[in-house]
C-alpha positions in Angstrom: 76.8 151.5 91.9 79.1 150.5 94.8 82.7 149.6 93.7 83.3 146.0 92.8 86.6 144.0 93.1 87.9 143.5 89.8 87.3 139.8 88.4 90.8 139.5 87.8 92.0 140.2 91.6 91.2 136.5 92.7 93.7 134.7 90.4 96.2 137.4 91.9 95.4 136.1 95.1 95.9 132.7 94.8 98.9 133.3 92.7 100.2 135.2 95.7 99.1 132.3 97.8 100.7 129.6 95.8 104.0 131.8 95.9 104.2 132.2 99.7 103.3 128.1 100.1 106.2 127.6 97.8 108.5 130.1 99.3 107.8 128.3 102.7 108.4 124.9 101.4 111.6 126.2 99.9 112.9 127.6 103.0 112.1 124.6 105.3 114.9 122.5 106.5 114.6 118.6 104.7 114.3 116.0 107.3 117.5 114.7 108.9 117.7 111.1 107.4 118.3 108.6 110.0 121.8 106.6 109.6 121.4 102.6 109.1 122.7 102.3 113.0 120.0 104.6 113.6 117.3 102.9 112.2 118.5 99.5 113.5 118.4 100.8 116.8 114.7 102.0 116.5 113.7 98.8 115.2 114.9 97.2 118.3 115.1 99.4 121.3 111.3 98.4 122.0 112.4 94.4 122.6 115.9 94.9 124.0 114.4 97.2 126.6 111.5 94.8 127.0 114.4 92.2 127.9 116.3 94.4 130.1 113.2 95.3 132.0 111.8 91.6 132.3 115.8 90.5 133.8 115.5 93.6 136.1 111.9 93.0 137.4 113.2 89.3 137.7 115.8 90.2 139.8 113.1 92.4 142.0 111.3 88.8 142.5 114.8 86.8 143.2 115.6 89.5 146.1 111.8 89.1 147.2 112.1 85.3 147.5 115.4 84.8 149.1 115.9 84.5 152.5 119.4 85.5 152.7 118.2 88.9 151.7 116.1 89.2 154.8 118.6 87.5 157.2 121.2 90.3 155.7 118.9 93.1 156.6 118.7 91.7 160.2 122.3 92.2 160.3 122.4 95.5 158.9 122.1 97.6 156.3 125.3 97.2 154.4 124.8 93.1 154.9 121.4 93.8 153.4 122.9 95.2 150.2 125.4 93.2 149.9 122.9 90.1 150.2 120.8 91.4 147.5 124.0 91.7 145.1 124.8 88.2 146.2 121.5 87.0 145.5 121.3 88.5 142.2 124.5 87.4 140.8 124.4 83.9 142.3 121.2 83.8 140.3 122.2 85.1 137.1 125.8 83.6 136.7 124.9 80.1 136.6 122.0 81.3 134.3 124.4 82.5 132.1 126.9 79.8 132.7 124.3 77.3 131.8 123.4 79.1 128.7 126.8 79.8 127.2 129.0 77.3 129.0 131.7 78.7 131.9 134.2 81.3 130.1 137.0 79.3 131.9 136.2 76.0 130.7 135.9 77.7 127.7 139.4 79.3 127.9 141.2 76.2 129.3 139.5 74.1 126.7 140.7 76.4 123.7 144.4 76.9 125.3 144.7 73.1 125.7 142.8 71.7 122.7 141.0 69.2 125.2 137.6 68.6 126.4 136.3 71.4 123.7 133.2 69.3 123.1 132.3 69.3 127.1 133.0 73.1 127.4 130.8 74.5 124.2 128.1 71.9 125.3 126.1 74.2 127.3 125.7 76.6 124.0 124.9 73.7 121.9 122.4 72.6 124.0 120.9 76.1 123.9 120.8 75.6 119.8 119.0 72.5 120.5 116.3 74.3 122.4 116.4 77.1 120.0 114.9 74.7 117.3 111.6 74.1 118.4 111.2 77.5 119.6 111.8 79.3 116.3 109.9 76.5 114.0 106.9 77.1 116.6 107.8 80.8 116.4 107.7 80.7 112.8 104.4 79.1 112.7 102.8 81.9 115.1 104.5 84.8 113.3 102.8 83.7 109.8 99.7 83.2 111.1 99.9 86.8 112.6 100.8 88.3 109.6 97.9 86.5 107.7 95.7 87.9 110.4 94.7 84.7 112.3 95.5 84.2 115.8 96.6 80.4 115.9 96.3 79.3 119.3 96.6 75.6 118.5 100.3 75.2 117.7 100.6 73.1 120.8 98.1 70.6 119.3 99.7 71.2 116.2 103.2 70.5 117.3 101.8 67.0 118.9 100.0 65.7 115.5 103.1 66.5 113.5 105.0 64.4 116.0 103.0 61.5 116.3 102.8 61.3 112.2 106.5 61.7 111.9 106.9 58.7 115.0 104.6 56.7 112.9 106.4 56.9 109.6 109.7 56.6 111.4 109.2 53.4 112.8 106.8 51.6 110.5 108.9 51.7 107.3 112.2 49.8 107.3 115.0 49.3 105.1 114.4 52.6 103.8 117.7 54.7 103.0 118.1 57.6 105.5 118.3 60.1 102.3 114.7 58.9 101.8 113.4 58.0 105.1 114.3 60.8 107.1 113.1 63.5 104.8 109.6 61.2 104.4 109.1 61.3 108.0 109.8 65.3 108.4 107.1 65.5 105.3 104.7 63.5 106.7 104.7 65.5 110.2 104.6 68.8 108.3 101.5 67.7 106.6 99.9 66.2 109.8 100.3 69.8 111.3 98.8 71.4 108.2 96.1 69.2 108.5 95.4 70.3 112.1 95.7 73.8 111.3 93.4 73.4 107.9 90.7 72.8 109.8 90.0 75.4 112.0 90.9 77.9 109.4 88.5 76.2 106.7 85.5 76.3 109.8 86.7 80.0 109.8 86.2 80.9 106.2 83.2 79.1 105.8 81.2 79.6 109.0 83.0 82.4 110.8 83.8 81.0 113.8 86.3 82.5 116.1 89.8 80.6 115.3 90.7 81.0 119.0 88.2 78.9 120.3 88.8 76.6 117.6 91.9 76.1 117.9 92.2 75.8 121.5 89.2 72.6 121.4 91.9 71.3 118.8 94.4 71.2 121.5 92.5 69.4 123.8 91.5 66.6 120.5 94.7 66.6 119.9 96.2 65.7 123.4 93.4 62.7 124.0 94.1 61.3 120.9 97.8 60.9 121.7 96.9 59.8 125.0 95.0 57.1 123.2 97.5 56.2 120.7 100.4 55.8 122.9 98.3 53.6 125.7 97.1 51.5 122.7 98.2 50.9 119.1 101.4 52.7 119.4 102.6 51.8 122.7 105.8 50.6 123.3 106.6 46.7 124.1 107.4 46.3 127.8 106.3 49.9 128.9 103.8 48.5 131.4 101.3 51.3 130.2 103.4 54.0 130.2 102.2 56.2 127.5 105.3 56.0 125.0 105.9 54.9 121.8 109.0 52.7 120.3 111.8 54.4 119.0 112.2 55.5 115.1 114.4 53.8 113.4 117.7 55.2 112.5 117.3 55.9 109.0 114.7 58.1 110.1 116.6 60.2 112.8 118.3 63.8 112.0 121.6 63.4 111.8 124.1 65.1 114.5 126.8 67.6 113.5 129.2 66.6 115.6 130.4 63.6 117.9 129.2 63.4 121.3 129.0 64.9 124.1 127.8 67.6 121.6 123.9 66.6 120.8 123.3 69.5 118.3 121.4 67.9 115.1 121.0 69.4 111.4 117.3 70.3 112.4 119.0 73.4 113.8 120.3 74.4 110.4 117.0 73.5 108.9 115.1 75.8 111.2 117.5 79.0 109.9 116.6 78.0 106.3 112.7 77.7 107.2 112.9 81.2 108.8 114.9 82.9 105.6 112.8 81.4 103.4 109.5 82.5 105.3 110.9 85.8 105.3 111.5 85.9 101.6 108.1 84.6 101.0 106.3 87.2 103.0 108.4 90.2 102.2 109.9 89.5 98.6 107.0 87.8 96.3 103.7 89.0 95.6 102.2 85.8 97.3 103.5 87.2 100.7 102.1 90.8 100.0 98.8 89.5 99.3 98.7 87.1 102.3 99.6 90.1 104.5 97.1 92.5 102.8 94.0 89.7 103.4 95.5 89.7 106.9 95.6 93.3 107.5 92.0 94.7 105.7 90.0 92.4 104.5 88.1 95.4 103.1 91.0 96.4 101.0 92.0 92.8 100.2 88.5 92.5 98.8 88.7 95.6 96.7 92.2 94.1 95.2 90.3 91.1 94.2 91.5 88.9 96.8 89.9 85.8 98.1 89.5 86.2 101.6 88.4 82.9 102.8 91.4 81.4 100.8 94.2 83.4 102.2 92.6 83.0 105.7 92.7 79.2 105.1 96.1 79.3 103.4 97.8 80.9 106.3 96.1 78.8 109.0 97.5 75.8 107.1 101.0 77.0 106.6 101.0 78.2 110.1 99.9 74.6 111.2 102.3 73.2 109.1 105.4 74.9 110.8 104.3 73.6 114.1 104.2 70.1 112.2 107.5 70.5 111.5 108.6 71.6 114.8 107.0 68.0 116.2 108.9 66.1 113.7 112.1 67.7 114.6 111.9 67.0 118.3 110.9 63.4 117.4 113.5 62.7 114.8 116.0 64.5 116.1 115.9 64.8 120.0 113.8 62.3 121.8 113.4 59.7 118.9 110.2 58.1 120.2 106.5 60.1 121.0 105.7 60.7 124.8 103.4 63.1 126.1 106.2 65.7 127.1 107.5 66.0 123.6 106.3 69.6 123.5 107.6 71.5 126.7 104.8 74.4 125.9 106.6 75.2 122.6 103.2 76.2 121.4 102.1 78.7 123.9 105.2 80.0 124.4 105.9 81.1 120.3 103.1 83.3 120.6 105.4 85.6 122.8 108.0 84.7 120.9 106.5 85.9 117.8 105.4 89.2 119.2 109.2 89.7 120.8 110.2 88.9 117.1 107.8 91.5 115.8 106.0 88.8 113.5 109.4 88.8 111.5 110.8 85.6 110.6 114.1 86.9 110.8 113.4 88.6 114.3 112.1 85.0 115.6 115.8 83.6 115.0 117.1 86.2 117.7 113.9 85.7 119.9 114.3 81.8 119.5 117.8 82.2 120.4 116.9 84.3 123.7 114.2 81.6 124.7 116.4 78.6 124.5 119.1 80.2 126.4 116.9 81.0 129.3 115.4 77.5 129.1 119.1 75.7 129.3 120.5 78.5 131.8 117.7 78.0 133.9 117.8 74.4 134.7 121.7 74.9 136.0 120.5 78.0 138.1 118.1 76.0 139.6 120.3 72.8 140.2 123.0 75.1 141.7 121.0 77.6 143.9 117.5 76.0 143.8 115.6 78.9 142.2 112.5 77.4 140.8 112.2 77.3 136.8 109.4 79.3 137.6 111.9 82.2 138.1 112.7 82.2 133.9 108.9 81.9 133.3 108.1 85.0 135.0 110.7 86.9 133.1 109.2 85.6 130.0 106.1 86.8 131.3 107.4 90.6 132.0 109.1 90.5 128.4 105.9 89.7 126.8 103.6 92.2 129.1 106.1 94.8 127.8 106.2 93.8 124.4 102.2 93.8 124.4 102.3 97.4 126.2 105.0 99.0 124.3 103.6 102.1 125.9 104.8 101.3 129.3 108.7 101.0 127.7 108.0 104.6 126.0 106.9 106.0 129.2 109.6 104.6 131.2 112.8 105.2 128.8 111.0 108.4 127.6 111.2 107.4 123.8 109.3 108.9 121.0 106.4 107.0 119.7 106.7 105.4 116.0 106.2 107.5 112.9 103.2 106.7 110.8 105.6 105.9 108.0 107.2 103.1 110.4 104.2 101.0 111.6 103.8 97.6 110.6 101.5 96.9 107.8 99.7 93.9 109.4 96.8 95.0 111.6 96.7 92.8 114.4 93.9 94.7 116.4 91.2 92.5 114.4 92.7 89.0 115.1 89.7 86.8 115.2 87.3 89.2 113.7 85.0 87.7 110.4 
């Protein structure tokens, strides 16, 4: 018979292979752990570079639309280059001064102790604009975390605002400690109801929440028009779509004396952002909400009721949008009109994406949008550059956030590790 390999040779080979693997792993250098600063930069580099790229491309638009640049190049190359610099500086200087305040005025006010309120008014006005952006951005971020694409933020803001207005002007004689929270809660519940309807339709019928929320926006706007030209119209308004002013007891108090108009709703929005972050990332409830939004099959396997979490996510998203509307009415306008929302419900989608759907990141994103909105008014009044330039910059930022591969390619950044990727999968928004 031919020689055969002894049966005890196989374990010897396996043992040898195991030893080799062990020695290889033992000799491998450990991965270098990133410092907290490195981890922080990794988390913000895409949003930061997206903002920078948006400002750079905005500069290109300013150059191409500036008549002074073309006239400068007619005089020669160097005059043209100088005209480019003047166009960019002339546009962004009033933009930043309008957002933060004039540095010279701030220094003078701090030195003399006079007109401090006027010196800091531009920045406080930016914080006023930040408030609705933050609350609406939180609404979108929570919806995205729950796996629903809520495009109905605008309608939910209007419904929250009109309900808060009704409560604010219908009840008289109440102390402010009761009337104001009551009106804000009513607005929150109004937005929650407007978010519950498309959430329930998605859960029960499988209908697409994007289509439902878009239609709900139209219904909300037409309903508001009817109310403001009929039952809720202001006496003596001549048919203008505006309501009476809410009672002083329903208004959100100001944080400082005039001319600063910053109200306590800004602080409330910060507190709400922290609470939403805590609920999402530090509670079992938030973990279940994100699991239900990330992977419905894994959620079903874990015993979660997908329909319940879908409705809950949409309802809470609408509640935050309704709170946004109520703070605008009770803290800024004091009456309901068709312009109570300056497109916050739509801009908040970009805001939430910029923040990576992180409630704490929404604070910085909302501040950016508030600064741009306030500064753009000064830029337009001083230079004649239209407000649309800021909208273009925001669109560029959104484009880079939605397609981070562009940023990584341009700036030669490494792709994220699998372990660093988000739990929430947003590729199946609107899926059944």
